[in-house]
MARTILO-448537 format. One record per residue (C-alpha): chain; z, y negated, x negated. Coordinates in steps of 0.2 Angstrom, whole numbers. Example, Ala and Ser with C-alpha at 12.3 -4.5 7.8 and 13.67 -1.06 7.14 Angstrom:
BEGIN
{chain: A&c3: 39&c2: 22&c1: -62}
{chain: A&c3: 36&c2: 5&c1: -68}
REM end
This chain:
BEGIN
{chain: A&c3: 18&c2: -549&c1: -137}
{chain: A&c3: 10&c2: -566&c1: -140}
{chain: A&c3: 16&c2: -582&c1: -130}
{chain: A&c3: -1&c2: -582&c1: -119}
{chain: A&c3: 2&c2: -562&c1: -116}
{chain: A&c3: 19&c2: -566&c1: -110}
{chain: A&c3: 11&c2: -579&c1: -99}
{chain: A&c3: -1&c2: -569&c1: -91}
{chain: A&c3: 11&c2: -554&c1: -89}
{chain: A&c3: 23&c2: -567&c1: -79}
{chain: A&c3: 8&c2: -572&c1: -69}
{chain: A&c3: 3&c2: -555&c1: -64}
{chain: A&c3: 22&c2: -549&c1: -62}
{chain: A&c3: 24&c2: -565&c1: -50}
{chain: A&c3: 9&c2: -560&c1: -41}
{chain: A&c3: 15&c2: -544&c1: -38}
{chain: A&c3: 31&c2: -549&c1: -30}
{chain: A&c3: 21&c2: -561&c1: -19}
{chain: A&c3: 10&c2: -548&c1: -14}
{chain: A&c3: 27&c2: -538&c1: -10}
{chain: A&c3: 35&c2: -550&c1: 1}
{chain: A&c3: 19&c2: -556&c1: 10}
{chain: A&c3: 19&c2: -547&c1: 28}
{chain: A&c3: 0&c2: -545&c1: 27}
{chain: A&c3: 1&c2: -535&c1: 12}
{chain: A&c3: 17&c2: -527&c1: 10}
{chain: A&c3: 14&c2: -512&c1: 23}
{chain: A&c3: 1&c2: -507&c1: 9}
{chain: A&c3: 11&c2: -509&c1: -6}
{chain: A&c3: 24&c2: -499&c1: 3}
{chain: A&c3: 14&c2: -484&c1: 13}
{chain: A&c3: 17&c2: -471&c1: 0}
{chain: A&c3: 36&c2: -473&c1: 4}
{chain: A&c3: 34&c2: -473&c1: 24}
{chain: A&c3: 33&c2: -459&c1: 35}
{chain: A&c3: 30&c2: -459&c1: 54}
{chain: A&c3: 43&c2: -457&c1: 67}
{chain: A&c3: 42&c2: -441&c1: 79}
{chain: A&c3: 27&c2: -440&c1: 92}
{chain: A&c3: 36&c2: -443&c1: 109}
{chain: A&c3: 36&c2: -425&c1: 119}
{chain: A&c3: 26&c2: -423&c1: 136}
{chain: A&c3: 37&c2: -426&c1: 150}
{chain: A&c3: 44&c2: -412&c1: 157}
{chain: A&c3: 47&c2: -418&c1: 175}
{chain: A&c3: 33&c2: -424&c1: 185}
{chain: A&c3: 25&c2: -441&c1: 179}
{chain: A&c3: 20&c2: -456&c1: 190}
{chain: A&c3: 5&c2: -464&c1: 179}
{chain: A&c3: -10&c2: -458&c1: 177}
{chain: A&c3: -8&c2: -458&c1: 158}
{chain: A&c3: 6&c2: -447&c1: 160}
{chain: A&c3: -3&c2: -434&c1: 173}
{chain: A&c3: -18&c2: -433&c1: 160}
{chain: A&c3: -7&c2: -427&c1: 146}
{chain: A&c3: -2&c2: -413&c1: 159}
{chain: A&c3: -20&c2: -409&c1: 161}
{chain: A&c3: -22&c2: -408&c1: 142}
{chain: A&c3: -7&c2: -396&c1: 142}
{chain: A&c3: -16&c2: -384&c1: 156}
{chain: A&c3: -34&c2: -384&c1: 144}
{chain: A&c3: -22&c2: -380&c1: 130}
{chain: A&c3: -15&c2: -365&c1: 139}
{chain: A&c3: -34&c2: -360&c1: 143}
{chain: A&c3: -41&c2: -362&c1: 127}
{chain: A&c3: -26&c2: -351&c1: 120}
{chain: A&c3: -31&c2: -338&c1: 132}
{chain: A&c3: -13&c2: -340&c1: 138}
{chain: A&c3: -11&c2: -335&c1: 158}
{chain: A&c3: -3&c2: -349&c1: 167}
{chain: A&c3: 13&c2: -344&c1: 176}
{chain: A&c3: 14&c2: -346&c1: 196}
{chain: A&c3: 26&c2: -361&c1: 192}
{chain: A&c3: 16&c2: -369&c1: 179}
{chain: A&c3: 1&c2: -368&c1: 190}
{chain: A&c3: 10&c2: -376&c1: 205}
{chain: A&c3: 17&c2: -390&c1: 195}
{chain: A&c3: -3&c2: -392&c1: 186}
{chain: A&c3: -10&c2: -393&c1: 204}
{chain: A&c3: 2&c2: -404&c1: 210}
{chain: A&c3: 1&c2: -415&c1: 196}
{chain: A&c3: -19&c2: -415&c1: 198}
{chain: A&c3: -18&c2: -419&c1: 216}
{chain: A&c3: -6&c2: -435&c1: 212}
{chain: A&c3: -18&c2: -440&c1: 199}
{chain: A&c3: -31&c2: -440&c1: 212}
{chain: A&c3: -20&c2: -451&c1: 224}
{chain: A&c3: -17&c2: -463&c1: 210}
{chain: A&c3: -36&c2: -463&c1: 205}
{chain: A&c3: -47&c2: -457&c1: 220}
{chain: A&c3: -63&c2: -462&c1: 212}
{chain: A&c3: -60&c2: -452&c1: 195}
{chain: A&c3: -70&c2: -436&c1: 195}
{chain: A&c3: -59&c2: -429&c1: 183}
{chain: A&c3: -44&c2: -425&c1: 194}
{chain: A&c3: -55&c2: -415&c1: 207}
{chain: A&c3: -63&c2: -407&c1: 191}
{chain: A&c3: -46&c2: -401&c1: 186}
{chain: A&c3: -42&c2: -396&c1: 204}
{chain: A&c3: -57&c2: -385&c1: 204}
{chain: A&c3: -51&c2: -378&c1: 189}
{chain: A&c3: -33&c2: -374&c1: 194}
{chain: A&c3: -38&c2: -367&c1: 210}
{chain: A&c3: -52&c2: -356&c1: 203}
{chain: A&c3: -37&c2: -349&c1: 193}
{chain: A&c3: -26&c2: -346&c1: 210}
{chain: A&c3: -40&c2: -337&c1: 217}
{chain: A&c3: -43&c2: -350&c1: 229}
{chain: A&c3: -62&c2: -350&c1: 225}
{chain: A&c3: -68&c2: -359&c1: 242}
{chain: A&c3: -56&c2: -373&c1: 239}
{chain: A&c3: -61&c2: -373&c1: 220}
{chain: A&c3: -80&c2: -377&c1: 226}
{chain: A&c3: -76&c2: -390&c1: 239}
{chain: A&c3: -67&c2: -400&c1: 224}
{chain: A&c3: -81&c2: -397&c1: 213}
{chain: A&c3: -92&c2: -405&c1: 223}
{chain: A&c3: -82&c2: -418&c1: 229}
{chain: A&c3: -78&c2: -422&c1: 211}
{chain: A&c3: -99&c2: -423&c1: 210}
{chain: A&c3: -98&c2: -439&c1: 222}
{chain: A&c3: -85&c2: -449&c1: 212}
{chain: A&c3: -90&c2: -464&c1: 204}
{chain: A&c3: -82&c2: -463&c1: 186}
{chain: A&c3: -74&c2: -449&c1: 174}
{chain: A&c3: -59&c2: -453&c1: 165}
{chain: A&c3: -47&c2: -443&c1: 156}
{chain: A&c3: -36&c2: -457&c1: 149}
{chain: A&c3: -36&c2: -451&c1: 132}
{chain: A&c3: -44&c2: -466&c1: 125}
{chain: A&c3: -29&c2: -477&c1: 131}
{chain: A&c3: -16&c2: -462&c1: 125}
{chain: A&c3: -24&c2: -463&c1: 107}
{chain: A&c3: -22&c2: -481&c1: 108}
{chain: A&c3: -5&c2: -480&c1: 111}
{chain: A&c3: -3&c2: -468&c1: 96}
{chain: A&c3: -11&c2: -481&c1: 86}
{chain: A&c3: 0&c2: -494&c1: 91}
{chain: A&c3: 16&c2: -482&c1: 87}
{chain: A&c3: 10&c2: -479&c1: 69}
{chain: A&c3: 6&c2: -497&c1: 66}
{chain: A&c3: 25&c2: -501&c1: 72}
{chain: A&c3: 30&c2: -486&c1: 60}
{chain: A&c3: 21&c2: -491&c1: 44}
{chain: A&c3: 24&c2: -512&c1: 47}
{chain: A&c3: 6&c2: -517&c1: 53}
{chain: A&c3: -12&c2: -509&c1: 57}
{chain: A&c3: -20&c2: -500&c1: 45}
{chain: A&c3: -38&c2: -491&c1: 46}
{chain: A&c3: -31&c2: -473&c1: 44}
{chain: A&c3: -20&c2: -475&c1: 59}
{chain: A&c3: -37&c2: -475&c1: 69}
{chain: A&c3: -45&c2: -462&c1: 60}
{chain: A&c3: -30&c2: -451&c1: 64}
{chain: A&c3: -30&c2: -455&c1: 82}
{chain: A&c3: -50&c2: -451&c1: 81}
{chain: A&c3: -46&c2: -433&c1: 77}
{chain: A&c3: -33&c2: -433&c1: 89}
{chain: A&c3: -45&c2: -432&c1: 105}
{chain: A&c3: -42&c2: -415&c1: 113}
{chain: A&c3: -57&c2: -406&c1: 121}
{chain: A&c3: -48&c2: -392&c1: 130}
{chain: A&c3: -47&c2: -398&c1: 147}
{chain: A&c3: -67&c2: -401&c1: 146}
{chain: A&c3: -68&c2: -383&c1: 137}
{chain: A&c3: -60&c2: -378&c1: 154}
{chain: A&c3: -71&c2: -389&c1: 165}
{chain: A&c3: -86&c2: -380&c1: 157}
{chain: A&c3: -80&c2: -364&c1: 157}
{chain: A&c3: -78&c2: -365&c1: 177}
{chain: A&c3: -96&c2: -374&c1: 178}
{chain: A&c3: -103&c2: -359&c1: 169}
{chain: A&c3: -95&c2: -346&c1: 182}
{chain: A&c3: -102&c2: -356&c1: 196}
{chain: A&c3: -119&c2: -353&c1: 190}
{chain: A&c3: -119&c2: -334&c1: 190}
{chain: A&c3: -117&c2: -334&c1: 209}
{chain: A&c3: -127&c2: -350&c1: 212}
{chain: A&c3: -144&c2: -345&c1: 216}
{chain: A&c3: -160&c2: -357&c1: 216}
{chain: A&c3: -169&c2: -351&c1: 229}
{chain: A&c3: -154&c2: -354&c1: 242}
{chain: A&c3: -146&c2: -371&c1: 250}
{chain: A&c3: -128&c2: -368&c1: 245}
{chain: A&c3: -134&c2: -362&c1: 226}
{chain: A&c3: -145&c2: -377&c1: 224}
{chain: A&c3: -131&c2: -389&c1: 230}
{chain: A&c3: -119&c2: -381&c1: 218}
{chain: A&c3: -131&c2: -382&c1: 203}
{chain: A&c3: -134&c2: -401&c1: 209}
{chain: A&c3: -116&c2: -402&c1: 208}
{chain: A&c3: -115&c2: -396&c1: 189}
{chain: A&c3: -128&c2: -409&c1: 186}
{chain: A&c3: -120&c2: -422&c1: 193}
{chain: A&c3: -103&c2: -417&c1: 185}
{chain: A&c3: -110&c2: -415&c1: 168}
{chain: A&c3: -117&c2: -432&c1: 168}
{chain: A&c3: -101&c2: -440&c1: 174}
{chain: A&c3: -92&c2: -431&c1: 160}
{chain: A&c3: -106&c2: -437&c1: 147}
{chain: A&c3: -104&c2: -455&c1: 153}
{chain: A&c3: -86&c2: -456&c1: 154}
{chain: A&c3: -80&c2: -446&c1: 138}
{chain: A&c3: -81&c2: -460&c1: 126}
{chain: A&c3: -84&c2: -446&c1: 113}
{chain: A&c3: -100&c2: -438&c1: 109}
{chain: A&c3: -93&c2: -420&c1: 104}
{chain: A&c3: -85&c2: -421&c1: 122}
{chain: A&c3: -101&c2: -429&c1: 129}
{chain: A&c3: -111&c2: -416&c1: 123}
{chain: A&c3: -102&c2: -403&c1: 134}
{chain: A&c3: -107&c2: -413&c1: 149}
{chain: A&c3: -125&c2: -414&c1: 144}
{chain: A&c3: -125&c2: -395&c1: 141}
{chain: A&c3: -117&c2: -393&c1: 157}
{chain: A&c3: -132&c2: -402&c1: 166}
{chain: A&c3: -145&c2: -393&c1: 155}
{chain: A&c3: -139&c2: -376&c1: 159}
{chain: A&c3: -140&c2: -378&c1: 178}
{chain: A&c3: -158&c2: -378&c1: 181}
{chain: A&c3: -159&c2: -360&c1: 173}
{chain: A&c3: -159&c2: -345&c1: 185}
{chain: A&c3: -143&c2: -334&c1: 185}
{chain: A&c3: -140&c2: -324&c1: 170}
{chain: A&c3: -155&c2: -331&c1: 159}
{chain: A&c3: -151&c2: -338&c1: 143}
{chain: A&c3: -154&c2: -356&c1: 141}
{chain: A&c3: -172&c2: -360&c1: 132}
{chain: A&c3: -173&c2: -372&c1: 117}
{chain: A&c3: -191&c2: -373&c1: 122}
{chain: A&c3: -194&c2: -392&c1: 127}
{chain: A&c3: -209&c2: -385&c1: 138}
{chain: A&c3: -199&c2: -372&c1: 145}
{chain: A&c3: -185&c2: -384&c1: 150}
{chain: A&c3: -195&c2: -397&c1: 157}
{chain: A&c3: -204&c2: -383&c1: 169}
{chain: A&c3: -185&c2: -378&c1: 175}
{chain: A&c3: -181&c2: -396&c1: 178}
{chain: A&c3: -196&c2: -399&c1: 187}
{chain: A&c3: -192&c2: -383&c1: 198}
{chain: A&c3: -175&c2: -387&c1: 203}
{chain: A&c3: -181&c2: -405&c1: 209}
{chain: A&c3: -194&c2: -399&c1: 218}
{chain: A&c3: -184&c2: -385&c1: 227}
{chain: A&c3: -171&c2: -398&c1: 232}
{chain: A&c3: -185&c2: -409&c1: 240}
{chain: A&c3: -190&c2: -394&c1: 248}
{chain: A&c3: -174&c2: -394&c1: 255}
{chain: A&c3: -173&c2: -412&c1: 263}
{chain: A&c3: -162&c2: -418&c1: 247}
{chain: A&c3: -176&c2: -431&c1: 240}
{chain: A&c3: -161&c2: -442&c1: 236}
{chain: A&c3: -152&c2: -429&c1: 226}
{chain: A&c3: -169&c2: -424&c1: 217}
{chain: A&c3: -170&c2: -441&c1: 212}
{chain: A&c3: -153&c2: -442&c1: 206}
{chain: A&c3: -156&c2: -425&c1: 195}
{chain: A&c3: -172&c2: -433&c1: 188}
{chain: A&c3: -164&c2: -448&c1: 183}
{chain: A&c3: -149&c2: -439&c1: 176}
{chain: A&c3: -161&c2: -428&c1: 165}
{chain: A&c3: -170&c2: -443&c1: 159}
{chain: A&c3: -153&c2: -449&c1: 153}
{chain: A&c3: -149&c2: -432&c1: 145}
{chain: A&c3: -165&c2: -435&c1: 136}
{chain: A&c3: -159&c2: -451&c1: 129}
{chain: A&c3: -143&c2: -445&c1: 125}
{chain: A&c3: -150&c2: -431&c1: 113}
{chain: A&c3: -162&c2: -444&c1: 105}
{chain: A&c3: -149&c2: -456&c1: 101}
{chain: A&c3: -133&c2: -446&c1: 98}
{chain: A&c3: -131&c2: -435&c1: 85}
{chain: A&c3: -113&c2: -426&c1: 82}
{chain: A&c3: -117&c2: -422&c1: 64}
{chain: A&c3: -120&c2: -439&c1: 61}
{chain: A&c3: -106&c2: -444&c1: 68}
{chain: A&c3: -95&c2: -430&c1: 61}
{chain: A&c3: -101&c2: -436&c1: 42}
{chain: A&c3: -100&c2: -454&c1: 46}
{chain: A&c3: -81&c2: -451&c1: 53}
{chain: A&c3: -77&c2: -440&c1: 39}
{chain: A&c3: -83&c2: -453&c1: 26}
{chain: A&c3: -73&c2: -467&c1: 36}
{chain: A&c3: -59&c2: -457&c1: 35}
{chain: A&c3: -57&c2: -454&c1: 16}
{chain: A&c3: -59&c2: -471&c1: 13}
{chain: A&c3: -47&c2: -478&c1: 25}
{chain: A&c3: -35&c2: -464&c1: 15}
{chain: A&c3: -40&c2: -473&c1: -3}
{chain: A&c3: -39&c2: -491&c1: 4}
{chain: A&c3: -22&c2: -489&c1: 12}
{chain: A&c3: -15&c2: -479&c1: -2}
{chain: A&c3: -20&c2: -486&c1: -19}
{chain: A&c3: -8&c2: -501&c1: -19}
{chain: A&c3: 7&c2: -490&c1: -16}
{chain: A&c3: -1&c2: -477&c1: -28}
{chain: A&c3: -2&c2: -490&c1: -43}
{chain: A&c3: 17&c2: -496&c1: -39}
{chain: A&c3: 23&c2: -478&c1: -42}
{chain: A&c3: 11&c2: -474&c1: -57}
{chain: A&c3: 18&c2: -493&c1: -64}
{chain: A&c3: 36&c2: -487&c1: -63}
{chain: A&c3: 32&c2: -472&c1: -72}
{chain: A&c3: 26&c2: -481&c1: -86}
{chain: A&c3: 40&c2: -492&c1: -85}
{chain: A&c3: 51&c2: -477&c1: -87}
{chain: A&c3: 42&c2: -470&c1: -102}
{chain: A&c3: 42&c2: -485&c1: -110}
{chain: A&c3: 61&c2: -486&c1: -109}
{chain: A&c3: 62&c2: -468&c1: -116}
{chain: A&c3: 51&c2: -474&c1: -129}
{chain: A&c3: 61&c2: -488&c1: -133}
{chain: A&c3: 78&c2: -478&c1: -133}
{chain: A&c3: 70&c2: -466&c1: -146}
{chain: A&c3: 67&c2: -480&c1: -158}
{chain: A&c3: 82&c2: -477&c1: -170}
{chain: A&c3: 80&c2: -457&c1: -170}
{chain: A&c3: 78&c2: -451&c1: -187}
{chain: A&c3: 73&c2: -433&c1: -183}
{chain: A&c3: 70&c2: -423&c1: -171}
{chain: A&c3: 80&c2: -407&c1: -174}
{chain: A&c3: 75&c2: -388&c1: -168}
{chain: A&c3: 91&c2: -385&c1: -156}
{chain: A&c3: 89&c2: -402&c1: -146}
{chain: A&c3: 70&c2: -399&c1: -145}
{chain: A&c3: 73&c2: -381&c1: -139}
{chain: A&c3: 86&c2: -387&c1: -125}
{chain: A&c3: 74&c2: -403&c1: -121}
{chain: A&c3: 59&c2: -390&c1: -119}
{chain: A&c3: 69&c2: -377&c1: -107}
{chain: A&c3: 75&c2: -392&c1: -97}
{chain: A&c3: 58&c2: -400&c1: -94}
{chain: A&c3: 48&c2: -383&c1: -94}
{chain: A&c3: 59&c2: -377&c1: -80}
{chain: A&c3: 58&c2: -393&c1: -71}
{chain: A&c3: 40&c2: -392&c1: -73}
{chain: A&c3: 39&c2: -375&c1: -66}
{chain: A&c3: 51&c2: -378&c1: -51}
{chain: A&c3: 38&c2: -395&c1: -46}
{chain: A&c3: 22&c2: -385&c1: -50}
{chain: A&c3: 25&c2: -366&c1: -50}
{chain: A&c3: 13&c2: -367&c1: -64}
{chain: A&c3: 18&c2: -356&c1: -78}
{chain: A&c3: 4&c2: -364&c1: -88}
{chain: A&c3: 13&c2: -381&c1: -86}
{chain: A&c3: 30&c2: -376&c1: -91}
{chain: A&c3: 25&c2: -366&c1: -106}
{chain: A&c3: 14&c2: -381&c1: -112}
{chain: A&c3: 30&c2: -392&c1: -111}
{chain: A&c3: 41&c2: -381&c1: -118}
{chain: A&c3: 29&c2: -378&c1: -135}
{chain: A&c3: 24&c2: -397&c1: -137}
{chain: A&c3: 44&c2: -401&c1: -137}
{chain: A&c3: 44&c2: -389&c1: -152}
{chain: A&c3: 31&c2: -395&c1: -159}
{chain: A&c3: 41&c2: -411&c1: -162}
{chain: A&c3: 51&c2: -404&c1: -176}
{chain: A&c3: 36&c2: -403&c1: -188}
{chain: A&c3: 32&c2: -418&c1: -198}
{chain: A&c3: 25&c2: -422&c1: -216}
{chain: A&c3: 34&c2: -415&c1: -231}
{chain: A&c3: 34&c2: -432&c1: -238}
{chain: A&c3: 36&c2: -449&c1: -228}
{chain: A&c3: 28&c2: -465&c1: -235}
{chain: A&c3: 39&c2: -477&c1: -242}
{chain: A&c3: 33&c2: -493&c1: -235}
{chain: A&c3: 36&c2: -491&c1: -216}
{chain: A&c3: 21&c2: -497&c1: -204}
{chain: A&c3: 22&c2: -505&c1: -188}
{chain: A&c3: 4&c2: -502&c1: -181}
{chain: A&c3: -4&c2: -483&c1: -182}
{chain: A&c3: -21&c2: -488&c1: -180}
{chain: A&c3: -34&c2: -490&c1: -167}
{chain: A&c3: -38&c2: -472&c1: -166}
{chain: A&c3: -18&c2: -469&c1: -161}
{chain: A&c3: -21&c2: -482&c1: -147}
{chain: A&c3: -37&c2: -477&c1: -141}
{chain: A&c3: -30&c2: -457&c1: -140}
{chain: A&c3: -14&c2: -464&c1: -130}
{chain: A&c3: -25&c2: -475&c1: -118}
{chain: A&c3: -36&c2: -461&c1: -115}
{chain: A&c3: -23&c2: -450&c1: -110}
{chain: A&c3: -14&c2: -464&c1: -100}
{chain: A&c3: -31&c2: -467&c1: -89}
{chain: A&c3: -32&c2: -446&c1: -86}
{chain: A&c3: -14&c2: -446&c1: -81}
{chain: A&c3: -16&c2: -462&c1: -70}
{chain: A&c3: -31&c2: -452&c1: -60}
{chain: A&c3: -21&c2: -437&c1: -59}
{chain: A&c3: -6&c2: -445&c1: -52}
{chain: A&c3: -15&c2: -455&c1: -40}
{chain: A&c3: -25&c2: -441&c1: -33}
{chain: A&c3: -7&c2: -431&c1: -30}
{chain: A&c3: 1&c2: -448&c1: -24}
{chain: A&c3: -12&c2: -451&c1: -12}
{chain: A&c3: -13&c2: -431&c1: -7}
{chain: A&c3: 7&c2: -432&c1: -3}
{chain: A&c3: 5&c2: -449&c1: 8}
{chain: A&c3: 9&c2: -448&c1: 25}
{chain: A&c3: -11&c2: -455&c1: 30}
{chain: A&c3: -18&c2: -439&c1: 19}
{chain: A&c3: -6&c2: -426&c1: 28}
{chain: A&c3: -12&c2: -433&c1: 44}
{chain: A&c3: -30&c2: -435&c1: 40}
{chain: A&c3: -34&c2: -421&c1: 29}
{chain: A&c3: -32&c2: -405&c1: 41}
{chain: A&c3: -44&c2: -412&c1: 51}
{chain: A&c3: -56&c2: -413&c1: 38}
{chain: A&c3: -55&c2: -395&c1: 33}
{chain: A&c3: -48&c2: -399&c1: 16}
{chain: A&c3: -40&c2: -384&c1: 7}
{chain: A&c3: -21&c2: -382&c1: 11}
{chain: A&c3: -16&c2: -383&c1: -6}
{chain: A&c3: -21&c2: -402&c1: -7}
{chain: A&c3: -11&c2: -406&c1: 8}
{chain: A&c3: 7&c2: -413&c1: 3}
{chain: A&c3: 4&c2: -417&c1: -15}
{chain: A&c3: -6&c2: -404&c1: -25}
{chain: A&c3: 3&c2: -393&c1: -38}
{chain: A&c3: -12&c2: -391&c1: -48}
{chain: A&c3: -14&c2: -410&c1: -50}
{chain: A&c3: 3&c2: -413&c1: -54}
{chain: A&c3: 3&c2: -399&c1: -67}
{chain: A&c3: -11&c2: -405&c1: -76}
{chain: A&c3: -3&c2: -423&c1: -76}
{chain: A&c3: 14&c2: -413&c1: -84}
{chain: A&c3: 1&c2: -406&c1: -98}
{chain: A&c3: -6&c2: -424&c1: -100}
{chain: A&c3: 12&c2: -429&c1: -104}
{chain: A&c3: 14&c2: -413&c1: -116}
{chain: A&c3: -1&c2: -417&c1: -125}
{chain: A&c3: 7&c2: -435&c1: -127}
{chain: A&c3: 21&c2: -426&c1: -136}
{chain: A&c3: 9&c2: -415&c1: -146}
{chain: A&c3: 2&c2: -432&c1: -153}
{chain: A&c3: 18&c2: -435&c1: -163}
{chain: A&c3: 17&c2: -422&c1: -176}
{chain: A&c3: -2&c2: -424&c1: -178}
{chain: A&c3: -1&c2: -442&c1: -181}
{chain: A&c3: 15&c2: -441&c1: -190}
{chain: A&c3: 8&c2: -428&c1: -202}
{chain: A&c3: -9&c2: -437&c1: -204}
{chain: A&c3: -1&c2: -455&c1: -208}
{chain: A&c3: 13&c2: -448&c1: -216}
{chain: A&c3: 27&c2: -458&c1: -206}
{chain: A&c3: 41&c2: -449&c1: -196}
{chain: A&c3: 38&c2: -438&c1: -181}
{chain: A&c3: 50&c2: -448&c1: -170}
{chain: A&c3: 44&c2: -464&c1: -175}
{chain: A&c3: 27&c2: -459&c1: -167}
{chain: A&c3: 34&c2: -451&c1: -152}
{chain: A&c3: 44&c2: -468&c1: -148}
{chain: A&c3: 27&c2: -478&c1: -152}
{chain: A&c3: 18&c2: -465&c1: -140}
{chain: A&c3: 29&c2: -466&c1: -126}
{chain: A&c3: 29&c2: -485&c1: -127}
{chain: A&c3: 11&c2: -487&c1: -129}
{chain: A&c3: 8&c2: -475&c1: -114}
{chain: A&c3: 21&c2: -482&c1: -104}
{chain: A&c3: 16&c2: -499&c1: -107}
{chain: A&c3: -3&c2: -495&c1: -103}
{chain: A&c3: 2&c2: -487&c1: -87}
{chain: A&c3: 13&c2: -502&c1: -82}
{chain: A&c3: 1&c2: -516&c1: -87}
{chain: A&c3: -16&c2: -508&c1: -79}
{chain: A&c3: -5&c2: -503&c1: -64}
{chain: A&c3: 2&c2: -521&c1: -62}
{chain: A&c3: -16&c2: -530&c1: -65}
{chain: A&c3: -24&c2: -517&c1: -53}
{chain: A&c3: -11&c2: -521&c1: -39}
{chain: A&c3: -15&c2: -539&c1: -40}
{chain: A&c3: -33&c2: -540&c1: -42}
{chain: A&c3: -35&c2: -525&c1: -29}
{chain: A&c3: -24&c2: -526&c1: -16}
{chain: A&c3: -32&c2: -540&c1: -7}
{chain: A&c3: -48&c2: -531&c1: -10}
{chain: A&c3: -42&c2: -516&c1: -3}
{chain: A&c3: -35&c2: -526&c1: 13}
{chain: A&c3: -52&c2: -533&c1: 16}
{chain: A&c3: -62&c2: -517&c1: 16}
{chain: A&c3: -47&c2: -507&c1: 25}
{chain: A&c3: -50&c2: -520&c1: 39}
{chain: A&c3: -69&c2: -520&c1: 39}
{chain: A&c3: -66&c2: -500&c1: 39}
{chain: A&c3: -54&c2: -502&c1: 55}
{chain: A&c3: -68&c2: -511&c1: 64}
{chain: A&c3: -79&c2: -497&c1: 64}
{chain: A&c3: -66&c2: -484&c1: 66}
{chain: A&c3: -58&c2: -493&c1: 81}
{chain: A&c3: -75&c2: -493&c1: 89}
{chain: A&c3: -78&c2: -476&c1: 86}
{chain: A&c3: -60&c2: -472&c1: 94}
{chain: A&c3: -64&c2: -483&c1: 111}
{chain: A&c3: -82&c2: -478&c1: 114}
{chain: A&c3: -91&c2: -467&c1: 101}
{chain: A&c3: -107&c2: -464&c1: 110}
{chain: A&c3: -109&c2: -485&c1: 111}
{chain: A&c3: -106&c2: -487&c1: 94}
{chain: A&c3: -120&c2: -476&c1: 89}
{chain: A&c3: -132&c2: -482&c1: 101}
{chain: A&c3: -129&c2: -501&c1: 95}
{chain: A&c3: -131&c2: -497&c1: 79}
{chain: A&c3: -149&c2: -503&c1: 72}
{chain: A&c3: -161&c2: -487&c1: 67}
REM end
């Protein structure tokens, strides 16, 4: 290495160490080595704050979603928790809606309907999930040394819709017995419309808000009928229920229903669940890349140092003997199989170790120090492919990937590190071993010399490229990750408002 090269390498190494020490960049460089703490369990005793009470309501929704029947004790405790929430937060329709569901499960239909109608007169709807999700993000930020965008992506996918499913299910059960021609039936349907509007506005989520919008839409259809997607038929059904409310001297309620349906039309016009899903999926994948790239480069660079050191130790080896080659092949092949469970990876490693015993019949007398540009190009190409495969493997096994990828419906074989990717990386290393006898016979030099040179060049390539990418890429990754976090934070705090504020 020239003097300029040594100076450049020293500068790059110093810059990398500075990034590792600095508190703003250190979490990114150590991300692959960290794991989150255990999530706090839901309190078993009756909580006294609304956030903890909300978690109890979500637990009820989980039971309903899994078609599990609540035991009498669970039902009584859940009802007490909902009543406590209603006392602590009297203007929140969420608690009365959950009370209506719980009383319905207990067989108290009159009490359930009274709670449902009372819920429709409340001012707001808040299930306190957003606050809980942000607390979860803060916990992860503490575990990983600082805020990162993947933590928000994880929080976004943790929003639970099971309590809303229970509420929607009870709303549909009311429609079966709520006639459009009776006073009580119309009031129940109007309560459905109002409760749906409260849920839509207060959910802070497009997916949950759609449930509220559908609840309001379904209320104007006759019992037993399938909700129409025809806009004209839907408009006539809306007008009919408003006219019937006015005929029963509920003009104010009819005006409120009219306003809610106008807002529902605006909701469907501006909020798209498909667009939100695609955008969040892209943001989540990019958050994994931004936060995982620096630490991935550190691991790849360290692997390069190990391979360079192995090549340096082999520089004085005269010839590769058959027995040591077989022993090394068996050990390395067995290790490759235990890591990847792929027979092909193990077989390729074993055979490539055996090929190291091959060499030219006559070696040239004049020693060579450089094996030519073709050798360097081949080793560099293998190093680049190896870097990409190892980067994909390390990213897939990192905590952000394990936390986010299941929510994106990524195949399970890519979670926790793909054996296929690692197997391919091992095969690339086996091909690197295969270069030794090939170039040795072509250039009439010792196989051990080519092997040593290949490992040193391969390791130097991995180490130097990783070092440069760490120094240049880490600040860029931090900037992009913070910009990504701004968008993800808005989708967690209030997703409908974020998409409403976008320029169309």
